[in-house]
C-alpha positions in Angstrom: -9.5 -54.5 -98.2 -11.0 -52.5 -95.2 -12.4 -49.0 -95.6 -9.6 -46.5 -95.4 -9.1 -42.7 -95.5 -6.4 -41.3 -97.8 -4.9 -37.9 -97.9 -3.1 -36.3 -100.8 -0.9 -33.3 -100.7 -0.4 -32.5 -104.4 -2.6 -34.1 -107.1 -0.8 -34.2 -110.4 -0.3 -36.9 -112.9 0.9 -39.6 -110.5 -1.0 -38.5 -107.4 -4.2 -38.2 -109.4 -3.7 -41.6 -110.9 -3.2 -43.2 -107.5 -6.3 -41.5 -106.2 -8.3 -42.6 -109.2 -7.0 -46.2 -108.9 -7.9 -46.3 -105.2 -11.4 -45.0 -105.9 -11.9 -47.4 -108.8 -10.8 -50.5 -106.8 -12.3 -49.5 -103.4 -15.2 -47.1 -104.0 -16.0 -46.9 -100.3 -12.6 -45.3 -99.5 -12.6 -41.7 -98.4 -10.1 -39.3 -100.1 -9.2 -35.8 -99.1 -6.7 -33.6 -101.0 -4.9 -30.3 -100.8 -3.0 -28.6 -103.6 -2.0 -25.0 -104.0 -4.2 -24.9 -107.1 -7.7 -25.1 -105.7 -9.1 -25.7 -109.2 -7.4 -29.1 -109.3 -9.0 -30.5 -106.2 -12.3 -29.0 -107.2 -12.1 -30.8 -110.5 -11.3 -34.1 -108.7 -14.3 -33.4 -106.3 -16.6 -32.9 -109.3 -15.5 -36.2 -110.8 -16.1 -38.0 -107.5 -12.5 -38.9 -106.9 -11.9 -36.6 -104.0 -14.5 -36.6 -101.2 -13.1 -33.6 -99.3 -11.3 -30.8 -101.0 -9.0 -28.9 -98.6 -7.7 -25.3 -98.6 -4.6 -26.0 -96.4 -2.6 -28.7 -94.6 -4.3 -29.0 -91.3 -6.3 -31.0 -88.8 -8.3 -32.9 -91.4 -5.2 -35.0 -92.2 -5.2 -36.5 -88.7 -8.0 -38.9 -89.7 -6.0 -40.4 -92.6 -4.7 -44.0 -92.7 -2.4 -43.0 -95.5 -1.0 -39.7 -96.6 0.6 -39.3 -100.0 3.1 -36.6 -100.6 2.8 -35.9 -104.3 4.6 -32.6 -104.9 8.1 -32.3 -106.4 10.9 -33.9 -104.4 12.0 -30.8 -102.4 8.5 -29.5 -101.9 7.6 -32.9 -100.3 10.2 -32.2 -97.6 8.6 -28.8 -96.9 5.1 -30.2 -96.8 6.1 -33.0 -94.5 7.3 -30.3 -91.9 3.9 -28.5 -92.3 2.1 -31.8 -91.8 4.0 -32.8 -88.7 1.6 -31.4 -86.1 -1.4 -33.3 -87.7 0.1 -36.8 -88.0 -1.7 -39.5 -86.1 0.4 -42.5 -84.9 -1.7 -44.9 -87.0 -1.0 -43.0 -90.2 1.4 -44.3 -92.8 3.2 -41.4 -94.5 4.5 -42.0 -98.0 5.6 -40.1 -101.1 5.8 -40.7 -104.9 9.2 -39.1 -105.6 11.8 -40.7 -107.9 14.6 -39.7 -105.5 14.4 -41.2 -102.0 17.5 -40.2 -100.0 16.4 -36.6 -99.4 12.9 -37.6 -98.0 14.4 -40.4 -95.9 16.9 -37.9 -94.3 14.0 -35.5 -93.6 11.9 -38.3 -92.1 14.8 -39.2 -89.8 15.2 -35.6 -88.8 11.5 -35.3 -87.9 11.5 -38.7 -86.0 8.9 -40.2 -88.4 10.9 -43.3 -89.3 8.3 -45.7 -87.7 5.5 -44.2 -89.9 7.2 -43.5 -93.2 7.5 -45.9 -96.2 8.8 -44.3 -99.4 6.9 -45.0 -102.6 7.9 -44.6 -106.2 5.3 -45.7 -108.9 7.5 -46.5 -112.0 4.8 -45.2 -114.3 4.1 -42.0 -116.2 3.7 -40.3 -119.5 5.3 -37.3 -121.1 2.2 -35.3 -120.2 1.8 -33.7 -116.7 -1.0 -32.6 -114.4 -4.2 -34.1 -112.9 -6.0 -33.7 -116.2 -3.8 -36.4 -117.7 -4.1 -38.8 -114.8 -5.9 -42.2 -115.1 -6.4 -45.2 -112.9 -4.9 -47.6 -115.5 -1.6 -45.7 -115.5 -0.4 -47.9 -112.6 -1.5 -51.2 -114.0 1.4 -53.7 -114.2 3.9 -51.0 -113.3 6.6 -51.6 -110.7 5.8 -49.6 -107.5 9.0 -49.4 -105.4 8.7 -49.2 -101.7 11.6 -48.0 -99.5 11.3 -48.8 -95.8 13.3 -47.3 -92.9 15.2 -49.1 -90.1 12.1 -48.7 -87.9 9.4 -49.8 -90.4 7.0 -52.3 -88.9 6.4 -55.4 -91.0 2.7 -55.2 -90.6 2.7 -51.6 -91.8 4.8 -52.6 -94.8 2.6 -55.6 -95.7 -0.5 -53.4 -95.6 1.1 -51.0 -98.0 2.1 -53.9 -100.2 -1.5 -55.0 -100.3 -2.6 -51.5 -101.2 -0.2 -51.4 -104.1 -1.5 -54.8 -105.4 -5.1 -53.6 -105.0 -4.5 -50.7 -107.4 -3.0 -53.0 -110.0 0.7 -52.2 -109.6 3.6 -54.6 -108.7 5.2 -53.9 -105.3 9.0 -54.1 -105.0 10.8 -53.4 -101.8 14.3 -51.9 -102.3 16.8 -50.1 -100.0 16.5 -46.4 -100.7 20.1 -45.8 -101.6 20.0 -48.7 -104.1 16.8 -47.2 -105.5 18.4 -43.8 -106.1 21.3 -45.4 -108.0 19.0 -47.6 -110.1 16.6 -44.8 -111.0 19.5 -42.6 -111.9 20.6 -45.2 -114.4 17.3 -46.2 -116.0 15.3 -42.9 -115.7 17.3 -39.8 -114.6 20.3 -40.1 -117.0 18.1 -41.1 -119.9 16.0 -37.9 -119.4 19.2 -35.9 -119.4 20.4 -37.6 -122.6 16.9 -37.1 -124.2 17.0 -33.4 -123.5 20.5 -33.1 -124.7 19.6 -34.8 -128.0 16.7 -32.4 -128.5 18.9 -29.4 -127.8 21.5 -30.8 -130.2 19.0 -30.8 -133.0 17.7 -27.3 -132.0 21.2 -25.8 -131.8 22.4 -27.3 -135.1 19.2 -26.9 -137.2 19.3 -25.2 -140.5 17.7 -21.9 -141.3 14.8 -23.7 -143.0 14.3 -26.0 -140.0 15.0 -29.1 -142.0 16.1 -31.1 -138.9 12.9 -30.3 -137.0 10.8 -31.0 -140.1 12.2 -34.6 -140.6 12.6 -35.4 -136.9 10.3 -38.3 -136.7 10.3 -42.1 -136.2 13.2 -43.2 -133.9 14.2 -39.6 -132.9 10.7 -38.8 -131.6 10.5 -42.1 -129.8 13.8 -41.7 -127.9 13.2 -38.0 -127.1 9.5 -37.9 -126.2 10.3 -38.0 -122.5 11.8 -34.5 -122.9 8.2 -33.2 -122.8 8.1 -34.0 -119.1 8.0 -31.2 -116.4 11.3 -29.1 -116.4 10.6 -28.1 -112.8 10.4 -31.7 -111.7 13.6 -32.7 -113.5 15.5 -29.8 -112.2 14.7 -31.0 -108.6 15.6 -34.6 -109.5 19.0 -33.6 -110.8 19.8 -31.5 -107.8 18.6 -34.1 -105.2 20.2 -37.2 -106.9 23.2 -35.3 -108.3 26.0 -37.8 -107.1 24.4 -40.8 -108.8 23.5 -38.9 -112.0 26.9 -37.3 -112.2 28.7 -40.6 -111.7 26.7 -42.4 -114.4 26.9 -39.4 -116.8 30.7 -39.7 -116.5 30.6 -43.3 -117.5 28.3 -42.4 -120.4 30.6 -39.7 -121.6 33.5 -42.1 -121.5 31.5 -44.6 -123.6 30.6 -41.8 -126.1 34.3 -40.9 -126.3 35.2 -44.6 -127.0 32.7 -45.0 -129.8 33.6 -41.6 -131.2 37.3 -42.7 -131.4 36.2 -46.0 -133.1 34.2 -44.0 -135.7 37.1 -41.6 -136.3 39.4 -44.5 -136.8 36.9 -46.6 -138.8 37.4 -49.5 -136.4 34.6 -51.7 -137.8 35.1 -54.4 -135.2 34.5 -52.0 -132.3 31.6 -50.3 -134.0 29.9 -53.6 -134.7 30.5 -54.8 -131.1 29.1 -51.5 -129.8 25.8 -51.9 -131.6 25.6 -55.7 -131.2 26.1 -55.5 -127.4 23.4 -52.9 -127.1 21.0 -54.8 -129.3 21.5 -58.1 -127.5 21.0 -56.5 -124.0 18.0 -54.5 -125.1 16.4 -57.6 -126.6 16.7 -59.3 -123.2 14.4 -56.7 -121.5 11.0 -57.8 -120.3 8.1 -56.5 -122.5 6.0 -55.8 -119.4 4.6 -52.3 -119.0 6.6 -51.6 -115.9 9.1 -48.8 -116.7 9.0 -45.1 -115.9 7.3 -44.5 -119.2 4.4 -46.8 -119.9 4.5 -49.3 -122.8 3.1 -48.0 -126.1 0.6 -50.4 -127.7 1.3 -49.6 -131.3 1.2 -51.3 -134.7 2.1 -50.1 -138.2 -0.1 -50.9 -141.2 0.7 -50.9 -144.9 -1.9 -48.9 -146.9 -1.9 -47.5 -150.4 -1.7 -43.7 -150.6 -5.3 -43.4 -152.0 -8.3 -41.3 -150.8 -10.3 -43.0 -148.1 -7.8 -45.8 -147.2 -7.1 -44.3 -143.7 -10.8 -43.8 -143.0 -11.5 -47.4 -144.1 -9.0 -48.7 -141.5 -10.4 -46.5 -138.7 -14.0 -47.5 -139.6 -13.1 -51.2 -139.6 -11.6 -50.9 -136.1 -14.6 -48.8 -134.9 -17.1 -51.3 -136.2 -15.4 -53.9 -134.1 -15.5 -51.8 -130.9 -11.8 -51.2 -130.8 -10.9 -47.9 -129.2 -8.0 -46.1 -131.0 -5.8 -43.8 -128.9 -4.0 -42.2 -131.8 -3.6 -42.7 -135.5 -1.4 -41.0 -138.1 0.6 -41.3 -141.3 4.3 -42.1 -141.0 6.1 -39.4 -143.0 9.7 -40.4 -142.2 10.1 -44.1 -142.8 13.9 -44.3 -142.4 13.6 -46.7 -139.5 10.0 -47.9 -139.8 7.9 -50.2 -141.8 4.3 -49.5 -142.5 2.7 -46.2 -143.6 0.0 -45.9 -140.9 0.8 -45.9 -137.2 -2.0 -46.8 -134.8 -1.8 -46.7 -131.0 -4.2 -48.4 -128.6 -5.0 -47.9 -124.9 -4.2 -51.5 -123.9 -2.8 -54.8 -125.1 -6.3 -56.3 -125.6 -7.2 -53.6 -128.1 -3.9 -54.1 -129.9 -4.3 -57.9 -130.2 -7.8 -57.6 -131.4 -6.9 -55.0 -134.0 -4.0 -57.1 -135.3 -6.3 -60.1 -135.8 -9.0 -58.1 -137.6 -6.7 -56.2 -139.8 -4.7 -59.3 -140.7 -7.9 -61.2 -141.5 -8.9 -58.2 -143.7 -5.7 -58.5 -145.8 -3.6 -55.7 -144.3 0.1 -56.2 -143.7 0.9 -55.5 -140.0 4.2 -54.6 -138.4 4.7 -54.6 -134.7 8.3 -53.2 -134.5 
């Protein structure tokens, strides 16, 4: 891949991870960045990720081959207007937003359709900010590209090559179809996750029993509620038609299963859970969704002093890096008393082999 110059406006979790991945895979690349929080770009400069920290959107961006708009959805539209006087014809403009219709409409309004290709890396964590970014966040994640009616095929193919270079999987999708799909698999689930957390909060007992025992499955299905409230506010307002339509379908489905439960209709209840299980089991296990795959195992250990330390030491002695380790306190839906998370699949596989060979019982689900 030829030497390129990249500009970033905004440098949070995703923007920072893209910048890190570019630097990791093409160290000779030149990266400049502007963010309202100067401390962020200064930190990226100190780490060698950003070569030129900027105080404003201005003339420096004219030299860029790519400019990434990495602010929240509506802010990207404002920043694009500010950027307009400094865009060179060679520059490809892109964004990272999970809603595409709004930015495509702004691009058309500003007559930038020939230079714009929308981008949405389907990766992330429940944590936010540049400090949580990492190059590996994009590995094996779908990176959706949305072209315009005036997108040149050479410009598109170059962007596809860039996505592959940073370890992601490019997928070209019409932007209207993108917004419907992400509403279904990302936006509505975030709304549901937040509603479940609020349900427990609003119905908890005085001694906070629900909060105390909320673990296992509940924490797994609601961890995305720790994402940025500001970002999700903008997503809901900019993709409101798709989200509202799918929420209506979801509410209808909830009413149907509520009626089946009220009437003790065992056939309908069984079909409800069987259908969900079968479809869920058909999903690919690739780390390609909006929240990255968790590389985790559960291990049976006796509740005796030193047992947890022995497991940690065994893995450390075999150069296996542990991301997180802890005791499972609520085992209603889980087997294993010790939960261990790893940074990647290789670490998980090696840990399974070593622990199994050492006589430990391992559970992967």
